[in-house]
Jmol script that loads the backbone (N, CA, C; Angstrom):
load data "model"
ATOM      1  N   MET A   1       0.827  -1.189   0.000  1.00  0.00           N
ATOM      2  CA  MET A   1       0.000   0.000   0.000  1.00  0.00           C
ATOM      3  C   MET A   1       0.874   1.257   0.000  1.00  0.00           C
ATOM      4  N   LYS A   2       1.933   1.242   0.810  1.00  0.00           N
ATOM      5  CA  LYS A   2       2.800   2.414   0.874  1.00  0.00           C
ATOM      6  C   LYS A   2       3.505   2.642  -0.458  1.00  0.00           C
ATOM      7  N   ASN A   3       3.898   1.570  -1.129  1.00  0.00           N
ATOM      8  CA  ASN A   3       4.581   1.693  -2.412  1.00  0.00           C
ATOM      9  C   ASN A   3       3.673   2.360  -3.445  1.00  0.00           C
ATOM     10  N   GLN A   4       2.399   2.025  -3.448  1.00  0.00           N
ATOM     11  CA  GLN A   4       1.456   2.627  -4.393  1.00  0.00           C
ATOM     12  C   GLN A   4       1.317   4.121  -4.118  1.00  0.00           C
ATOM     13  N   THR A   5       1.235   4.499  -2.859  1.00  0.00           N
ATOM     14  CA  THR A   5       1.130   5.909  -2.491  1.00  0.00           C
ATOM     15  C   THR A   5       2.387   6.660  -2.917  1.00  0.00           C
ATOM     16  N   THR A   6       3.545   6.036  -2.757  1.00  0.00           N
ATOM     17  CA  THR A   6       4.803   6.661  -3.163  1.00  0.00           C
ATOM     18  C   THR A   6       4.817   6.879  -4.667  1.00  0.00           C
ATOM     19  N   GLN A   7       4.354   5.911  -5.437  1.00  0.00           N
ATOM     20  CA  GLN A   7       4.321   6.049  -6.888  1.00  0.00           C
ATOM     21  C   GLN A   7       3.360   7.152  -7.313  1.00  0.00           C
ATOM     22  N   GLN A   8       2.208   7.248  -6.643  1.00  0.00           N
ATOM     23  CA  GLN A   8       1.258   8.305  -6.979  1.00  0.00           C
ATOM     24  C   GLN A   8       1.846   9.672  -6.668  1.00  0.00           C
ATOM     25  N   THR A   9       2.527   9.800  -5.554  1.00  0.00           N
ATOM     26  CA  THR A   9       3.150  11.069  -5.182  1.00  0.00           C
ATOM     27  C   THR A   9       4.236  11.430  -6.177  1.00  0.00           C
ATOM     28  N   ARG A  10       5.033  10.441  -6.569  1.00  0.00           N
ATOM     29  CA  ARG A  10       6.098  10.683  -7.541  1.00  0.00           C
ATOM     30  C   ARG A  10       5.505  11.115  -8.886  1.00  0.00           C
ATOM     31  N   GLY A  11       4.414  10.490  -9.301  1.00  0.00           N
ATOM     32  CA  GLY A  11       3.760  10.864 -10.548  1.00  0.00           C
ATOM     33  C   GLY A  11       3.190  12.264 -10.487  1.00  0.00           C
ATOM     34  N   LEU A  12       2.633  12.638  -9.343  1.00  0.00           N
ATOM     35  CA  LEU A  12       2.084  13.977  -9.174  1.00  0.00           C
ATOM     36  C   LEU A  12       3.183  15.019  -9.224  1.00  0.00           C
ATOM     37  N   ARG A  13       4.304  14.730  -8.594  1.00  0.00           N
ATOM     38  CA  ARG A  13       5.426  15.678  -8.615  1.00  0.00           C
ATOM     39  C   ARG A  13       5.979  15.857 -10.012  1.00  0.00           C
ATOM     40  N   SER A  14       6.101  14.772 -10.770  1.00  0.00           N
ATOM     41  CA  SER A  14       6.634  14.904 -12.124  1.00  0.00           C
ATOM     42  C   SER A  14       5.649  15.642 -13.017  1.00  0.00           C
ATOM     43  N   MET A  15       4.346  15.447 -12.792  1.00  0.00           N
ATOM     44  CA  MET A  15       3.349  16.179 -13.570  1.00  0.00           C
ATOM     45  C   MET A  15       3.409  17.665 -13.227  1.00  0.00           C
ATOM     46  N   THR A  16       3.570  17.978 -11.947  1.00  0.00           N
ATOM     47  CA  THR A  16       3.674  19.368 -11.521  1.00  0.00           C
ATOM     48  C   THR A  16       4.926  20.014 -12.115  1.00  0.00           C
ATOM     49  N   ALA A  17       6.024  19.287 -12.131  1.00  0.00           N
ATOM     50  CA  ALA A  17       7.257  19.812 -12.714  1.00  0.00           C
ATOM     51  C   ALA A  17       7.079  20.044 -14.213  1.00  0.00           C
ATOM     52  N   GLY A  18       6.385  19.149 -14.877  1.00  0.00           N
ATOM     53  CA  GLY A  18       6.118  19.319 -16.303  1.00  0.00           C
ATOM     54  C   GLY A  18       5.255  20.526 -16.582  1.00  0.00           C
ATOM     55  N   MET A  19       4.250  20.757 -15.741  1.00  0.00           N
ATOM     56  CA  MET A  19       3.400  21.941 -15.905  1.00  0.00           C
ATOM     57  C   MET A  19       4.215  23.217 -15.689  1.00  0.00           C
ATOM     58  N   GLY A  20       5.121  23.182 -14.731  1.00  0.00           N
ATOM     59  CA  GLY A  20       5.997  24.332 -14.493  1.00  0.00           C
ATOM     60  C   GLY A  20       6.883  24.614 -15.687  1.00  0.00           C
ATOM     61  N   ASP A  21       7.396  23.560 -16.306  1.00  0.00           N
ATOM     62  CA  ASP A  21       8.220  23.722 -17.507  1.00  0.00           C
ATOM     63  C   ASP A  21       7.419  24.333 -18.638  1.00  0.00           C
ATOM     64  N   VAL A  22       6.192  23.877 -18.822  1.00  0.00           N
ATOM     65  CA  VAL A  22       5.340  24.412 -19.892  1.00  0.00           C
ATOM     66  C   VAL A  22       5.059  25.892 -19.648  1.00  0.00           C
ATOM     67  N   CYS A  23       4.756  26.254 -18.416  1.00  0.00           N
ATOM     68  CA  CYS A  23       4.497  27.665 -18.092  1.00  0.00           C
ATOM     69  C   CYS A  23       5.728  28.524 -18.345  1.00  0.00           C
ATOM     70  N   MET A  24       6.905  28.008 -18.007  1.00  0.00           N
ATOM     71  CA  MET A  24       8.133  28.756 -18.225  1.00  0.00           C
ATOM     72  C   MET A  24       8.386  28.977 -19.715  1.00  0.00           C
ATOM     73  N   VAL A  25       8.164  27.960 -20.528  1.00  0.00           N
ATOM     74  CA  VAL A  25       8.365  28.084 -21.969  1.00  0.00           C
ATOM     75  C   VAL A  25       7.370  29.077 -22.567  1.00  0.00           C
ATOM     76  N   VAL A  26       6.115  29.027 -22.126  1.00  0.00           N
ATOM     77  CA  VAL A  26       5.102  29.963 -22.635  1.00  0.00           C
ATOM     78  C   VAL A  26       5.473  31.402 -22.262  1.00  0.00           C
ATOM     79  N   ALA A  27       5.916  31.617 -21.030  1.00  0.00           N
ATOM     80  CA  ALA A  27       6.316  32.956 -20.601  1.00  0.00           C
ATOM     81  C   ALA A  27       7.512  33.452 -21.410  1.00  0.00           C
ATOM     82  N   TRP A  28       8.476  32.585 -21.632  1.00  0.00           N
ATOM     83  CA  TRP A  28       9.660  32.949 -22.414  1.00  0.00           C
ATOM     84  C   TRP A  28       9.266  33.279 -23.857  1.00  0.00           C
ATOM     85  N   ALA A  29       8.380  32.477 -24.437  1.00  0.00           N
ATOM     86  CA  ALA A  29       7.948  32.703 -25.817  1.00  0.00           C
ATOM     87  C   ALA A  29       7.170  34.008 -25.938  1.00  0.00           C
ATOM     88  N   ALA A  30       6.432  34.404 -24.919  1.00  0.00           N
ATOM     89  CA  ALA A  30       5.696  35.663 -24.954  1.00  0.00           C
ATOM     90  C   ALA A  30       6.619  36.852 -24.688  1.00  0.00           C
ATOM     91  N   MET A  31       7.682  36.627 -23.938  1.00  0.00           N
ATOM     92  CA  MET A  31       8.565  37.723 -23.559  1.00  0.00           C
ATOM     93  C   MET A  31       9.449  38.177 -24.725  1.00  0.00           C
ATOM     94  N   ILE A  32       9.876  37.273 -25.576  1.00  0.00           N
ATOM     95  CA  ILE A  32      10.790  37.620 -26.658  1.00  0.00           C
ATOM     96  C   ILE A  32      10.163  38.643 -27.614  1.00  0.00           C
ATOM     97  N   PRO A  33       8.965  38.416 -28.175  1.00  0.00           N
ATOM     98  CA  PRO A  33       8.383  39.448 -29.043  1.00  0.00           C
ATOM     99  C   PRO A  33       8.095  40.752 -28.293  1.00  0.00           C
ATOM    100  N   GLY A  34       7.735  40.647 -27.017  1.00  0.00           N
ATOM    101  CA  GLY A  34       7.491  41.852 -26.228  1.00  0.00           C
ATOM    102  C   GLY A  34       8.743  42.687 -26.089  1.00  0.00           C
ATOM    103  N   LEU A  35       9.866  42.056 -25.819  1.00  0.00           N
ATOM    104  CA  LEU A  35      11.118  42.791 -25.709  1.00  0.00           C
ATOM    105  C   LEU A  35      11.551  43.359 -27.055  1.00  0.00           C
ATOM    106  N   MET A  36      11.318  42.619 -28.126  1.00  0.00           N
ATOM    107  CA  MET A  36      11.644  43.133 -29.457  1.00  0.00           C
ATOM    108  C   MET A  36      10.787  44.353 -29.778  1.00  0.00           C
ATOM    109  N   TRP A  37       9.501  44.308 -29.403  1.00  0.00           N
ATOM    110  CA  TRP A  37       8.612  45.438 -29.636  1.00  0.00           C
ATOM    111  C   TRP A  37       9.059  46.649 -28.828  1.00  0.00           C
ATOM    112  N   LEU A  38       9.418  46.431 -27.569  1.00  0.00           N
ATOM    113  CA  LEU A  38       9.905  47.555 -26.746  1.00  0.00           C
ATOM    114  C   LEU A  38      11.194  48.144 -27.315  1.00  0.00           C
ATOM    115  N   GLY A  39      12.071  47.296 -27.795  1.00  0.00           N
ATOM    116  CA  GLY A  39      13.310  47.781 -28.417  1.00  0.00           C
ATOM    117  C   GLY A  39      13.017  48.597 -29.666  1.00  0.00           C
ATOM    118  N   ALA A  40      12.092  48.137 -30.487  1.00  0.00           N
ATOM    119  CA  ALA A  40      11.725  48.880 -31.690  1.00  0.00           C
ATOM    120  C   ALA A  40      11.060  50.204 -31.319  1.00  0.00           C
ATOM    121  N   ALA A  41      10.227  50.195 -30.281  1.00  0.00           N
ATOM    122  CA  ALA A  41       9.560  51.422 -29.853  1.00  0.00           C
ATOM    123  C   ALA A  41      10.565  52.431 -29.283  1.00  0.00           C
ATOM    124  N   ALA A  42      11.631  51.936 -28.670  1.00  0.00           N
ATOM    125  CA  ALA A  42      12.637  52.812 -28.089  1.00  0.00           C
ATOM    126  C   ALA A  42      13.648  53.295 -29.133  1.00  0.00           C
ATOM    127  N   GLY A  43      13.616  52.716 -30.324  1.00  0.00           N
ATOM    128  CA  GLY A  43      14.503  53.162 -31.403  1.00  0.00           C
ATOM    129  C   GLY A  43      15.805  52.387 -31.529  1.00  0.00           C
ATOM    130  N   PHE A  44      15.872  51.200 -30.934  1.00  0.00           N
ATOM    131  CA  PHE A  44      17.092  50.411 -31.078  1.00  0.00           C
ATOM    132  C   PHE A  44      17.075  49.614 -32.364  1.00  0.00           C
TER     133      PHE A  44
END
end "model"
wireframe off; spacefill off
backbone 0.3
color backbone group
């Protein structure tokens, strides 16, 4: 019984880590065009 609970916890942690990775990639992908736009607006 304890082994099953450990596996479920491990699966939940890896899923949470994967969701964090996806959020980080989405934020990075949104930030690049935003910074390019700010640079163009500032005249660089």
